[in-house]
DRENTORKOL-3810 file (N, C-alpha, C; in nm, 4 decimals):
REM DRENTORKOL-3810
@n.u->-3.1242; n.v->0.4032; n.w->1.6782; ca.u->-3.0900; ca.v->0.4886; ca.w->1.5638; c.u->-2.9870; c.v->0.4433; c.w->1.4771
@n.u->-2.8783; n.v->0.3746; n.w->1.5345; ca.u->-2.7639; ca.v->0.3157; ca.w->1.4533; c.u->-2.8127; c.v->0.1941; c.w->1.3761
@n.u->-2.9119; n.v->0.1118; n.w->1.4312; ca.u->-2.9595; ca.v->-0.0013; ca.w->1.3596; c.u->-3.0301; c.v->0.0463; c.w->1.2318
@n.u->-3.1131; n.v->0.1536; n.w->1.2351; ca.u->-3.1844; ca.v->0.1972; ca.w->1.1315; c.u->-3.0892; c.v->0.2584; c.w->1.0296
@n.u->-2.9987; n.v->0.3361; n.w->1.0750; ca.u->-2.8934; ca.v->0.3814; ca.w->0.9568; c.u->-2.8128; c.v->0.2660; c.w->0.8934
@n.u->-2.7760; n.v->0.1702; n.w->0.9723; ca.u->-2.7168; ca.v->0.0516; ca.w->0.9101; c.u->-2.7975; c.v->-0.0182; c.w->0.8106
@n.u->-2.9265; n.v->-0.0390; n.w->0.8525; ca.u->-3.0119; ca.v->-0.1171; ca.w->0.7659; c.u->-3.0522; c.v->-0.0337; c.w->0.6348
@n.u->-3.0557; n.v->0.1011; n.w->0.6444; ca.u->-3.0735; ca.v->0.1833; ca.w->0.5327; c.u->-2.9581; c.v->0.1769; c.w->0.4408
@n.u->-2.8420; n.v->0.1860; n.w->0.4882; ca.u->-2.7137; ca.v->0.1850; ca.w->0.4160; c.u->-2.6989; c.v->0.0448; c.w->0.3412
@n.u->-2.7205; n.v->-0.0705; n.w->0.4093; ca.u->-2.7279; ca.v->-0.2047; ca.w->0.3682; c.u->-2.8208; c.v->-0.2150; c.w->0.2337
@n.u->-2.9374; n.v->-0.1673; n.w->0.2534; ca.u->-3.0415; ca.v->-0.1611; ca.w->0.1556; c.u->-3.0006; c.v->-0.0912; c.w->0.0256
@n.u->-2.9399; n.v->0.0271; n.w->0.0513; ca.u->-2.8804; ca.v->0.1102; ca.w->-0.0602; c.u->-2.7627; c.v->0.0483; c.w->-0.1308
@n.u->-2.6802; n.v->-0.0269; n.w->-0.0488; ca.u->-2.5781; ca.v->-0.1009; ca.w->-0.1146; c.u->-2.6311; c.v->-0.2176; c.w->-0.1991
@n.u->-2.7371; n.v->-0.2755; n.w->-0.1523; ca.u->-2.7815; ca.v->-0.3940; ca.w->-0.2218; c.u->-2.8556; c.v->-0.3515; c.w->-0.3508
@n.u->-2.8930; n.v->-0.2239; n.w->-0.3564; ca.u->-2.9659; ca.v->-0.1798; ca.w->-0.4755; c.u->-2.8604; c.v->-0.1225; c.w->-0.5858
@n.u->-2.7442; n.v->-0.0929; n.w->-0.5421; ca.u->-2.6425; ca.v->-0.0404; ca.w->-0.6431; c.u->-2.5865; c.v->-0.1406; c.w->-0.7245
@n.u->-2.5514; n.v->-0.0922; n.w->-0.8507; ca.u->-2.4971; ca.v->-0.1852; ca.w->-0.9422; c.u->-2.3332; c.v->-0.1871; c.w->-0.9028
@n.u->-2.2819; n.v->-0.3096; n.w->-0.8735; ca.u->-2.1465; ca.v->-0.3278; ca.w->-0.8434; c.u->-2.0597; c.v->-0.3190; c.w->-0.9466
@n.u->-2.1043; n.v->-0.3148; n.w->-1.0770; ca.u->-2.0203; ca.v->-0.3306; ca.w->-1.1881; c.u->-1.9748; c.v->-0.4661; c.w->-1.2348
@n.u->-2.0343; n.v->-0.5695; n.w->-1.1788; ca.u->-2.0197; ca.v->-0.6983; ca.w->-1.2190; c.u->-2.1345; c.v->-0.7928; c.w->-1.1860
@n.u->-2.1447; n.v->-0.9032; n.w->-1.2613; ca.u->-2.2718; ca.v->-0.9889; ca.w->-1.2459; c.u->-2.2471; c.v->-1.0629; c.w->-1.1096
@n.u->-2.3246; n.v->-1.0470; n.w->-1.0091; ca.u->-2.3150; ca.v->-1.1072; ca.w->-0.8682; c.u->-2.4258; c.v->-1.2220; c.w->-0.8542
@n.u->-2.5207; n.v->-1.2377; n.w->-0.9327; ca.u->-2.6178; ca.v->-1.3216; ca.w->-0.9118; c.u->-2.5856; c.v->-1.4614; c.w->-0.9557
@n.u->-2.6358; n.v->-1.5640; n.w->-0.8869; ca.u->-2.5985; ca.v->-1.7031; ca.w->-0.9154; c.u->-2.4584; c.v->-1.7399; c.w->-0.9026
@n.u->-2.3771; n.v->-1.6753; n.w->-0.8182; ca.u->-2.2437; ca.v->-1.6958; ca.w->-0.7981; c.u->-2.2158; c.v->-1.7677; c.w->-0.6662
@n.u->-2.1187; n.v->-1.8541; n.w->-0.6556; ca.u->-2.0725; ca.v->-1.9095; ca.w->-0.5443; c.u->-1.9234; c.v->-1.8866; c.w->-0.5317
@n.u->-1.8872; n.v->-1.8527; n.w->-0.4138; ca.u->-1.7449; ca.v->-1.8157; ca.w->-0.3981; c.u->-1.7009; c.v->-1.8708; c.w->-0.2519
@n.u->-1.5869; n.v->-1.9080; n.w->-0.2651; ca.u->-1.5239; ca.v->-1.9804; ca.w->-0.1397; c.u->-1.3755; c.v->-1.9505; c.w->-0.1341
@n.u->-1.3092; n.v->-1.9467; n.w->-0.0139; ca.u->-1.1755; ca.v->-1.9431; ca.w->-0.0010; c.u->-1.0906; c.v->-2.0738; c.w->0.0228
@n.u->-0.9801; n.v->-2.0816; n.w->-0.0312; ca.u->-0.9016; ca.v->-2.1961; ca.w->-0.0145; c.u->-0.7518; c.v->-2.1622; c.w->-0.0134
@n.u->-0.6890; n.v->-2.1994; n.w->0.0911; ca.u->-0.5386; ca.v->-2.1711; ca.w->0.1025; c.u->-0.4660; c.v->-2.3047; c.w->0.1271
@n.u->-0.4187; n.v->-2.3586; n.w->0.0060; ca.u->-0.3424; ca.v->-2.4860; ca.w->0.0045; c.u->-0.2046; c.v->-2.4711; c.w->0.0811
@n.u->-0.1541; n.v->-2.3532; n.w->0.1000; ca.u->-0.0282; ca.v->-2.3622; ca.w->0.1849; c.u->-0.0596; c.v->-2.3858; c.w->0.3295
@n.u->-0.1734; n.v->-2.3916; n.w->0.3714; ca.u->-0.2171; ca.v->-2.4412; ca.w->0.5069; c.u->-0.1900; c.v->-2.5851; c.w->0.5377
@n.u->-0.1970; n.v->-2.6587; n.w->0.4090; ca.u->-0.1802; ca.v->-2.7914; ca.w->0.4130; c.u->-0.0472; c.v->-2.8464; c.w->0.3719
@n.u->0.0518; n.v->-2.7409; n.w->0.3540; ca.u->0.1924; ca.v->-2.7748; ca.w->0.3156; c.u->0.2133; c.v->-2.7733; c.w->0.1632
@n.u->0.1151; n.v->-2.7126; n.w->0.0916; ca.u->0.1271; ca.v->-2.7261; ca.w->-0.0580; c.u->0.2293; c.v->-2.6138; c.w->-0.0994
@n.u->0.3168; n.v->-2.6482; n.w->-0.1965; ca.u->0.4133; ca.v->-2.5604; ca.w->-0.2421; c.u->0.3412; c.v->-2.4609; c.w->-0.3524
@n.u->0.4083; n.v->-2.3570; n.w->-0.3980; ca.u->0.3389; ca.v->-2.2745; ca.w->-0.4898; c.u->0.3045; c.v->-2.3457; c.w->-0.6117
@n.u->0.3888; n.v->-2.4185; n.w->-0.6736; ca.u->0.3750; ca.v->-2.5031; ca.w->-0.7913; c.u->0.2617; c.v->-2.5957; c.w->-0.7764
@n.u->0.2496; n.v->-2.6695; n.w->-0.6624; ca.u->0.1458; ca.v->-2.7746; ca.w->-0.6364; c.u->0.0098; c.v->-2.7000; c.w->-0.6158
@n.u->0.0073; n.v->-2.5830; n.w->-0.5590; ca.u->-0.1083; ca.v->-2.4964; ca.w->-0.5361; c.u->-0.1642; c.v->-2.4629; c.w->-0.6690
@n.u->-0.0692; n.v->-2.4147; n.w->-0.7692; ca.u->-0.1340; ca.v->-2.3687; ca.w->-0.8961; c.u->-0.1838; c.v->-2.4984; c.w->-0.9678
@n.u->-0.1254; n.v->-2.6214; n.w->-0.9510; ca.u->-0.1745; ca.v->-2.7313; ca.w->-1.0130; c.u->-0.3142; c.v->-2.7715; c.w->-0.9608
@n.u->-0.3404; n.v->-2.7606; n.w->-0.8232; ca.u->-0.4622; ca.v->-2.7745; ca.w->-0.7577; c.u->-0.5643; c.v->-2.6878; c.w->-0.8144
@n.u->-0.5286; n.v->-2.5569; n.w->-0.8252; ca.u->-0.6302; ca.v->-2.4664; ca.w->-0.8750; c.u->-0.6822; c.v->-2.4885; c.w->-1.0066
@n.u->-0.5845; n.v->-2.5361; n.w->-1.0917; ca.u->-0.6117; ca.v->-2.5745; ca.w->-1.2293; c.u->-0.7031; c.v->-2.6976; c.w->-1.2458
@n.u->-0.6826; n.v->-2.7941; n.w->-1.1523; ca.u->-0.7614; ca.v->-2.9082; ca.w->-1.1541; c.u->-0.9060; c.v->-2.8798; c.w->-1.0928
@n.u->-0.9065; n.v->-2.8039; n.w->-0.9863; ca.u->-1.0303; ca.v->-2.7600; ca.w->-0.9335; c.u->-1.1100; c.v->-2.6820; c.w->-1.0233
@n.u->-1.0516; n.v->-2.5842; n.w->-1.1071; ca.u->-1.1243; ca.v->-2.5149; ca.w->-1.2131; c.u->-1.2045; c.v->-2.6161; c.w->-1.3070
@n.u->-1.1119; n.v->-2.7018; n.w->-1.3559; ca.u->-1.1652; ca.v->-2.8029; ca.w->-1.4498; c.u->-1.2733; c.v->-2.8891; c.w->-1.4015
@n.u->-1.2494; n.v->-2.9397; n.w->-1.2697; ca.u->-1.3577; ca.v->-3.0241; ca.w->-1.2181; c.u->-1.4831; c.v->-2.9449; c.w->-1.1842
@n.u->-1.4769; n.v->-2.8219; n.w->-1.1358; ca.u->-1.5998; ca.v->-2.7443; ca.w->-1.1180; c.u->-1.6734; c.v->-2.6980; c.w->-1.2450
@n.u->-1.5935; n.v->-2.6763; n.w->-1.3567; ca.u->-1.6554; ca.v->-2.6345; ca.w->-1.4789; c.u->-1.7295; c.v->-2.7526; c.w->-1.5393
@n.u->-1.6931; n.v->-2.8758; n.w->-1.5068; ca.u->-1.7671; ca.v->-2.9958; ca.w->-1.5556; c.u->-1.8837; c.v->-3.0362; c.w->-1.4772
@n.u->-1.9162; n.v->-2.9581; n.w->-1.3658; ca.u->-2.0443; ca.v->-3.0076; ca.w->-1.2878; c.u->-2.1638; c.v->-2.9528; c.w->-1.3649
@n.u->-2.2793; n.v->-3.0235; n.w->-1.3624; ca.u->-2.3938; ca.v->-2.9845; ca.w->-1.4301; c.u->-2.4445; c.v->-2.8449; c.w->-1.3791
@n.u->-2.4728; n.v->-2.7613; n.w->-1.4731; ca.u->-2.5377; ca.v->-2.6337; ca.w->-1.4456; c.u->-2.4261; c.v->-2.5203; c.w->-1.4294
@n.u->-2.2984; n.v->-2.5617; n.w->-1.4155; ca.u->-2.1950; ca.v->-2.4618; ca.w->-1.4094; c.u->-2.1596; c.v->-2.4110; c.w->-1.5355
@n.u->-2.1727; n.v->-2.2712; n.w->-1.5641; ca.u->-2.1456; ca.v->-2.2123; ca.w->-1.6832; c.u->-2.0094; c.v->-2.1513; c.w->-1.6961
@n.u->-1.9428; n.v->-2.1148; n.w->-1.5663; ca.u->-1.8173; ca.v->-2.0427; ca.w->-1.5762; c.u->-1.7501; c.v->-2.0698; c.w->-1.4501
@n.u->-1.6094; n.v->-2.0736; n.w->-1.4430; ca.u->-1.5414; ca.v->-2.0973; ca.w->-1.3204; c.u->-1.4131; c.v->-2.0121; c.w->-1.3441
@n.u->-1.3727; n.v->-1.9357; n.w->-1.2319; ca.u->-1.2526; ca.v->-1.8632; ca.w->-1.2379; c.u->-1.1991; c.v->-1.8643; c.w->-1.0867
@n.u->-1.0845; n.v->-1.8070; n.w->-1.0804; ca.u->-1.0311; ca.v->-1.7919; ca.w->-0.9311; c.u->-0.9580; c.v->-1.6692; c.w->-0.9312
@n.u->-0.9411; n.v->-1.6090; n.w->-0.8080; ca.u->-0.8725; ca.v->-1.4767; ca.w->-0.7838; c.u->-0.8251; c.v->-1.4820; c.w->-0.6349
@n.u->-0.7033; n.v->-1.4104; n.w->-0.6252; ca.u->-0.6557; ca.v->-1.3935; ca.w->-0.4879; c.u->-0.7494; c.v->-1.3232; c.w->-0.4022
@n.u->-0.8231; n.v->-1.2241; n.w->-0.4610; ca.u->-0.9156; ca.v->-1.1273; ca.w->-0.3781; c.u->-1.0407; c.v->-1.1314; c.w->-0.4681
@n.u->-1.1482; n.v->-1.1671; n.w->-0.4045; ca.u->-1.2689; ca.v->-1.1579; ca.w->-0.4768; c.u->-1.3251; c.v->-1.0118; c.w->-0.4630
@n.u->-1.4130; n.v->-0.9798; n.w->-0.5611; ca.u->-1.4646; ca.v->-0.8424; ca.w->-0.5564; c.u->-1.5283; c.v->-0.8117; c.w->-0.4220
@n.u->-1.4842; n.v->-0.7058; n.w->-0.3484; ca.u->-1.5435; ca.v->-0.6603; ca.w->-0.2202; c.u->-1.4934; c.v->-0.7686; c.w->-0.1155
@n.u->-1.4036; n.v->-0.8636; n.w->-0.1510; ca.u->-1.3772; ca.v->-0.9660; ca.w->-0.0519; c.u->-1.2454; c.v->-0.9254; c.w->0.0181
@n.u->-1.1742; n.v->-0.8275; n.w->-0.0129; ca.u->-1.0567; ca.v->-0.7991; ca.w->0.0458; c.u->-0.9882; c.v->-0.6753; c.w->-0.0110
@n.u->-0.8784; n.v->-0.6189; n.w->0.0514; ca.u->-0.8114; ca.v->-0.5045; ca.w->0.0122; c.u->-0.7108; c.v->-0.5251; c.w->-0.1087
@n.u->-0.6741; n.v->-0.6384; n.w->-0.1246; ca.u->-0.5775; ca.v->-0.6679; ca.w->-0.2312; c.u->-0.4449; c.v->-0.6412; c.w->-0.1701
@n.u->-0.3392; n.v->-0.6263; n.w->-0.2516; ca.u->-0.2169; ca.v->-0.5785; ca.w->-0.2129; c.u->-0.1676; c.v->-0.4782; c.w->-0.3234
@n.u->-0.0967; n.v->-0.3875; n.w->-0.2736; ca.u->-0.0504; ca.v->-0.2897; ca.w->-0.3732; c.u->0.0933; c.v->-0.2621; c.w->-0.3837
@n.u->0.1342; n.v->-0.2014; n.w->-0.4879; ca.u->0.2774; ca.v->-0.1566; ca.w->-0.5024; c.u->0.2796; c.v->-0.0380; c.w->-0.5930
@n.u->0.3788; n.v->-0.0304; n.w->-0.6758; ca.u->0.3717; ca.v->0.0776; ca.w->-0.7745; c.u->0.4561; c.v->0.0235; c.w->-0.8914
@n.u->0.4347; n.v->0.0979; n.w->-1.0112; ca.u->0.5000; ca.v->0.0637; ca.w->-1.1312; c.u->0.6083; c.v->0.1824; c.w->-1.1550
@n.u->0.7315; n.v->0.1287; n.w->-1.1714; ca.u->0.8446; ca.v->0.2478; ca.w->-1.1806; c.u->0.8442; c.v->0.2745; c.w->-1.3125
@n.u->0.8424; n.v->0.4046; n.w->-1.3401; ca.u->0.8285; ca.v->0.4594; ca.w->-1.4685; c.u->0.9694; c.v->0.4612; c.w->-1.5389
@n.u->0.9833; n.v->0.4243; n.w->-1.6525; ca.u->1.1277; ca.v->0.4184; ca.w->-1.7190; c.u->1.1784; c.v->0.5631; c.w->-1.7345
@n.u->1.3055; n.v->0.5779; n.w->-1.6954; ca.u->1.3651; ca.v->0.7083; ca.w->-1.7166; c.u->1.3326; c.v->0.8147; c.w->-1.6184
@n.u->1.2489; n.v->0.7732; n.w->-1.5258; ca.u->1.2007; ca.v->0.8688; ca.w->-1.4202; c.u->1.3213; c.v->0.9129; c.w->-1.3141
@n.u->1.3385; n.v->1.0478; n.w->-1.3024; ca.u->1.4428; ca.v->1.0836; ca.w->-1.2065; c.u->1.3703; c.v->1.1935; c.w->-1.1054
@n.u->1.2453; n.v->1.2264; n.w->-1.1368; ca.u->1.1867; ca.v->1.3281; ca.w->-1.0488; c.u->1.1200; c.v->1.2612; c.w->-0.9293
@n.u->1.1225; n.v->1.3228; n.w->-0.8250; ca.u->1.0466; ca.v->1.2787; ca.w->-0.7012; c.u->0.9077; c.v->1.2933; c.w->-0.7258
@n.u->0.8272; n.v->1.2012; n.w->-0.6929; ca.u->0.6788; ca.v->1.2033; ca.w->-0.7031; c.u->0.6367; c.v->1.1446; c.w->-0.8452
@n.u->0.7325; n.v->1.1515; n.w->-0.9359; ca.u->0.6927; ca.v->1.0941; ca.w->-1.0538; c.u->0.7379; c.v->0.9481; c.w->-1.0842
@n.u->0.8054; n.v->0.8987; n.w->-0.9854; ca.u->0.9003; ca.v->0.7684; ca.w->-0.9978; c.u->0.8011; c.v->0.6575; c.w->-1.0125
@n.u->0.6805; n.v->0.6528; n.w->-0.9322; ca.u->0.5902; ca.v->0.5410; ca.w->-0.9255; c.u->0.4615; c.v->0.5817; c.w->-0.9634
@n.u->0.3849; n.v->0.4901; n.w->-1.0299; ca.u->0.2376; ca.v->0.4995; ca.w->-1.0339; c.u->0.1847; c.v->0.3960; c.w->-0.9565
@n.u->0.1095; n.v->0.4270; n.w->-0.8341; ca.u->0.0720; ca.v->0.3375; ca.w->-0.7522; c.u->-0.0466; c.v->0.2639; c.w->-0.7999
@n.u->-0.0558; n.v->0.1259; n.w->-0.7448; ca.u->-0.1667; ca.v->0.0495; ca.w->-0.7978; c.u->-0.2046; c.v->-0.0615; c.w->-0.7036
@n.u->-0.3229; n.v->-0.1240; n.w->-0.6988; ca.u->-0.3578; ca.v->-0.2398; ca.w->-0.6242; c.u->-0.3390; c.v->-0.3496; c.w->-0.7280
@n.u->-0.3107; n.v->-0.4760; n.w->-0.6818; ca.u->-0.2911; ca.v->-0.5796; ca.w->-0.7646; c.u->-0.3790; c.v->-0.7055; c.w->-0.7167
@n.u->-0.4169; n.v->-0.7857; n.w->-0.8087; ca.u->-0.4913; ca.v->-0.9025; ca.w->-0.7906; c.u->-0.4459; c.v->-1.0157; c.w->-0.8809
@n.u->-0.4139; n.v->-1.1259; n.w->-0.8267; ca.u->-0.3847; ca.v->-1.2509; ca.w->-0.9151; c.u->-0.5173; c.v->-1.3124; c.w->-0.9408
@n.u->-0.5536; n.v->-1.3213; n.w->-1.0779; ca.u->-0.6685; ca.v->-1.3806; ca.w->-1.1201; c.u->-0.6494; c.v->-1.4947; c.w->-1.2228
@n.u->-0.7643; n.v->-1.5754; n.w->-1.2336; ca.u->-0.7478; ca.v->-1.6836; ca.w->-1.3309; c.u->-0.8151; c.v->-1.6591; c.w->-1.4719
@n.u->-0.7977; n.v->-1.7507; n.w->-1.5641; ca.u->-0.8490; ca.v->-1.7404; ca.w->-1.6824; c.u->-1.0038; c.v->-1.7149; c.w->-1.6925
@n.u->-1.0694; n.v->-1.6346; n.w->-1.7615; ca.u->-1.2020; ca.v->-1.6107; ca.w->-1.7718; c.u->-1.2642; c.v->-1.5260; c.w->-1.6598
@n.u->-1.1774; n.v->-1.4668; n.w->-1.5740; ca.u->-1.2272; ca.v->-1.3777; ca.w->-1.4582; c.u->-1.3276; c.v->-1.2808; c.w->-1.5022
@n.u->-1.2920; n.v->-1.2060; n.w->-1.6058; ca.u->-1.3762; ca.v->-1.0936; ca.w->-1.6493; c.u->-1.4985; c.v->-1.1361; c.w->-1.7091
@n.u->-1.4997; n.v->-1.2360; n.w->-1.7973; ca.u->-1.6280; ca.v->-1.2890; ca.w->-1.8559; c.u->-1.7114; c.v->-1.3556; c.w->-1.7596
@n.u->-1.6509; n.v->-1.4295; n.w->-1.6574; ca.u->-1.7251; ca.v->-1.4971; ca.w->-1.5561; c.u->-1.8016; c.v->-1.3870; c.w->-1.4649
@n.u->-1.7522; n.v->-1.2744; n.w->-1.4520; ca.u->-1.8249; ca.v->-1.1578; ca.w->-1.3701; c.u->-1.9117; c.v->-1.0691; c.w->-1.4608
@n.u->-1.9018; n.v->-1.0862; n.w->-1.5938; ca.u->-1.9719; ca.v->-1.0135; ca.w->-1.6863; c.u->-1.9002; c.v->-0.8710; c.w->-1.6970
@n.u->-1.7843; n.v->-0.8627; n.w->-1.6858; ca.u->-1.7008; ca.v->-0.7407; ca.w->-1.6805; c.u->-1.6500; c.v->-0.7213; c.w->-1.8179
@n.u->-1.6863; n.v->-0.6208; n.w->-1.9085; ca.u->-1.6393; ca.v->-0.6076; ca.w->-2.0285; c.u->-1.4945; c.v->-0.5398; c.w->-2.0405
@n.u->-1.4094; n.v->-0.5956; n.w->-2.1396; ca.u->-1.2848; ca.v->-0.5228; ca.w->-2.1556; c.u->-1.2889; c.v->-0.4152; c.w->-2.2540
@n.u->-1.2268; n.v->-0.3167; n.w->-2.2416; ca.u->-1.2365; ca.v->-0.2104; ca.w->-2.3365; c.u->-1.1490; c.v->-0.2454; c.w->-2.4695
@n.u->-1.0252; n.v->-0.3066; n.w->-2.4221; ca.u->-0.9377; ca.v->-0.3379; ca.w->-2.5201; c.u->-0.8653; c.v->-0.4557; c.w->-2.4719
@n.u->-0.7905; n.v->-0.5265; n.w->-2.5717; ca.u->-0.7100; ca.v->-0.6496; ca.w->-2.5344; c.u->-0.7816; c.v->-0.7646; c.w->-2.5149
@n.u->-0.7170; n.v->-0.8506; n.w->-2.4277; ca.u->-0.7797; ca.v->-0.9894; ca.w->-2.4102; c.u->-0.7868; c.v->-1.0263; c.w->-2.2641
@n.u->-0.8523; n.v->-1.1162; n.w->-2.2280; ca.u->-0.8488; ca.v->-1.1882; ca.w->-2.0961; c.u->-0.7192; c.v->-1.2642; c.w->-2.0782
@n.u->-0.7022; n.v->-1.3037; n.w->-1.9596; ca.u->-0.5947; ca.v->-1.4119; ca.w->-1.9355; c.u->-0.6559; c.v->-1.5419; c.w->-1.9816
@n.u->-0.5636; n.v->-1.6203; n.w->-2.0193; ca.u->-0.5913; ca.v->-1.7566; ca.w->-2.0654; c.u->-0.5118; c.v->-1.8657; c.w->-1.9937
@n.u->-0.5486; n.v->-1.9768; n.w->-2.0106; ca.u->-0.4638; ca.v->-2.0874; ca.w->-1.9360; c.u->-0.3226; c.v->-2.0849; c.w->-1.9881
@n.u->-0.2950; n.v->-2.0355; n.w->-2.1050; ca.u->-0.1583; ca.v->-2.0214; ca.w->-2.1648; c.u->-0.0808; c.v->-1.9278; c.w->-2.0881
@n.u->-0.1379; n.v->-1.8359; n.w->-2.0147; ca.u->-0.0685; ca.v->-1.7244; ca.w->-1.9419; c.u->-0.0259; c.v->-1.7803; c.w->-1.8042
@n.u->0.0747; n.v->-1.8643; n.w->-1.8212; ca.u->0.1262; ca.v->-1.9505; ca.w->-1.7038; c.u->0.2540; c.v->-1.8636; c.w->-1.6464
@n.u->0.3072; n.v->-1.9306; n.w->-1.5352; ca.u->0.4320; ca.v->-1.8804; ca.w->-1.4808; c.u->0.5445; c.v->-1.8971; c.w->-1.5730
@n.u->0.5432; n.v->-1.9732; n.w->-1.6937; ca.u->0.6567; ca.v->-1.9872; ca.w->-1.7729; c.u->0.6287; c.v->-1.9048; c.w->-1.9030
@n.u->0.5185; n.v->-1.8461; n.w->-1.9218; ca.u->0.4817; ca.v->-1.7582; ca.w->-2.0360; c.u->0.5405; c.v->-1.6098; c.w->-2.0118
@n.u->0.5424; n.v->-1.5290; n.w->-2.1227; ca.u->0.5715; ca.v->-1.3904; ca.w->-2.0941; c.u->0.4694; c.v->-1.3321; c.w->-2.0099
@n.u->0.5155; n.v->-1.2396; n.w->-1.9254; ca.u->0.4274; ca.v->-1.1742; ca.w->-1.8313; c.u->0.3184; c.v->-1.0807; c.w->-1.9161
@n.u->0.2063; n.v->-1.0746; n.w->-1.8648; ca.u->0.0966; ca.v->-0.9932; ca.w->-1.9232; c.u->0.0271; c.v->-0.9299; c.w->-1.8021
@n.u->-0.0419; n.v->-0.8213; n.w->-1.8269; ca.u->-0.1269; ca.v->-0.7352; ca.w->-1.7430; c.u->-0.2573; c.v->-0.6972; c.w->-1.7998
@n.u->-0.3551; n.v->-0.6600; n.w->-1.7143; ca.u->-0.4753; ca.v->-0.5967; ca.w->-1.7494; c.u->-0.4897; c.v->-0.4830; c.w->-1.6643
@n.u->-0.5026; n.v->-0.3685; n.w->-1.7090; ca.u->-0.5105; ca.v->-0.2288; ca.w->-1.6370; c.u->-0.6484; c.v->-0.1896; c.w->-1.6424
@n.u->-0.6924; n.v->-0.1284; n.w->-1.5314; ca.u->-0.8193; ca.v->-0.0592; ca.w->-1.5322; c.u->-0.8078; c.v->0.0863; c.w->-1.6021
@n.u->-0.9117; n.v->0.1398; n.w->-1.6432; ca.u->-0.9072; ca.v->0.2577; ca.w->-1.7179; c.u->-0.8350; c.v->0.3745; c.w->-1.6253
@n.u->-0.8785; n.v->0.3717; n.w->-1.4990; ca.u->-0.8052; ca.v->0.4845; ca.w->-1.4156; c.u->-0.6714; c.v->0.4727; c.w->-1.4040
@n.u->-0.6141; n.v->0.3591; n.w->-1.3835; ca.u->-0.4701; ca.v->0.3362; ca.w->-1.3709; c.u->-0.4037; c.v->0.3630; c.w->-1.4947
@n.u->-0.4629; n.v->0.3272; n.w->-1.6091; ca.u->-0.4078; ca.v->0.3504; ca.w->-1.7433; c.u->-0.3851; c.v->0.5085; c.w->-1.7563
@n.u->-0.4949; n.v->0.5729; n.w->-1.7252; ca.u->-0.4878; ca.v->0.7145; ca.w->-1.7466; c.u->-0.3816; c.v->0.7824; c.w->-1.6580
@n.u->-0.3636; n.v->0.7415; n.w->-1.5325; ca.u->-0.2678; ca.v->0.7881; ca.w->-1.4380; c.u->-0.1211; c.v->0.7635; c.w->-1.4908
@n.u->-0.1059; n.v->0.6345; n.w->-1.5289; ca.u->0.0326; ca.v->0.5884; ca.w->-1.5814; c.u->0.0657; c.v->0.6623; c.w->-1.6998
@n.u->-0.0295; n.v->0.6867; n.w->-1.7967; ca.u->0.0097; ca.v->0.7417; ca.w->-1.9251; c.u->0.0333; c.v->0.8873; c.w->-1.9000
@n.u->-0.0486; n.v->0.9392; n.w->-1.8161; ca.u->-0.0133; ca.v->1.0918; ca.w->-1.7925; c.u->0.1139; c.v->1.1185; c.w->-1.7318
@n.u->0.1533; n.v->1.0304; n.w->-1.6293; ca.u->0.2845; ca.v->1.0447; ca.w->-1.5681; c.u->0.3930; c.v->1.0240; c.w->-1.6722
@n.u->0.3777; n.v->0.9270; n.w->-1.7632; ca.u->0.4729; ca.v->0.9105; ca.w->-1.8700; c.u->0.4739; c.v->1.0219; c.w->-1.9623
@n.u->0.3753; n.v->1.0753; n.w->-1.9984; ca.u->0.3720; ca.v->1.1896; ca.w->-2.0816; c.u->0.4470; c.v->1.3131; c.w->-2.0144
@n.u->0.4281; n.v->1.3310; n.w->-1.8915; ca.u->0.5000; ca.v->1.4447; ca.w->-1.8154; c.u->0.6468; c.v->1.4111; c.w->-1.8273
@n.u->0.6904; n.v->1.2919; n.w->-1.8150; ca.u->0.8387; ca.v->1.2635; ca.w->-1.8218; c.u->0.8935; c.v->1.2815; c.w->-1.9583
@n.u->0.8220; n.v->1.2562; n.w->-2.0656; ca.u->0.8694; ca.v->1.2913; ca.w->-2.2046; c.u->0.8800; c.v->1.4389; c.w->-2.2442
@n.u->0.7779; n.v->1.5089; n.w->-2.1830; ca.u->0.7887; ca.v->1.6691; ca.w->-2.2204; c.u->0.8863; c.v->1.7303; c.w->-2.1404
END
């Protein structure tokens, strides 16, 4: 009975649209820190690896992410709302993922507004973020309540 239920659930999952393009993708994990790489050296390695992979015949897009879609739980924290003094209104909770240039176009995920991260969005550039629609709605609703 359990096997039949598992198989039916698995078939249902494979027929659902995950919200991103999953066909013809290759994913792998790489942790340079296990070989003693510093953070700076790791970032250089990932930039070099993206360039080399992108130049392979047949490769149309390359990106990187700390957590692949459905590949992990990510890490979360909260965004402190400016001027907040009320309990429960202080933070807007969120999950975060560190991603590389072209992440959304590689997965075929459209952006509603703004732009993707680029190679110019480095550790030395001004900080930028991309929010999903749900988090933006929650954040701006909490901000609206603080203002009123």
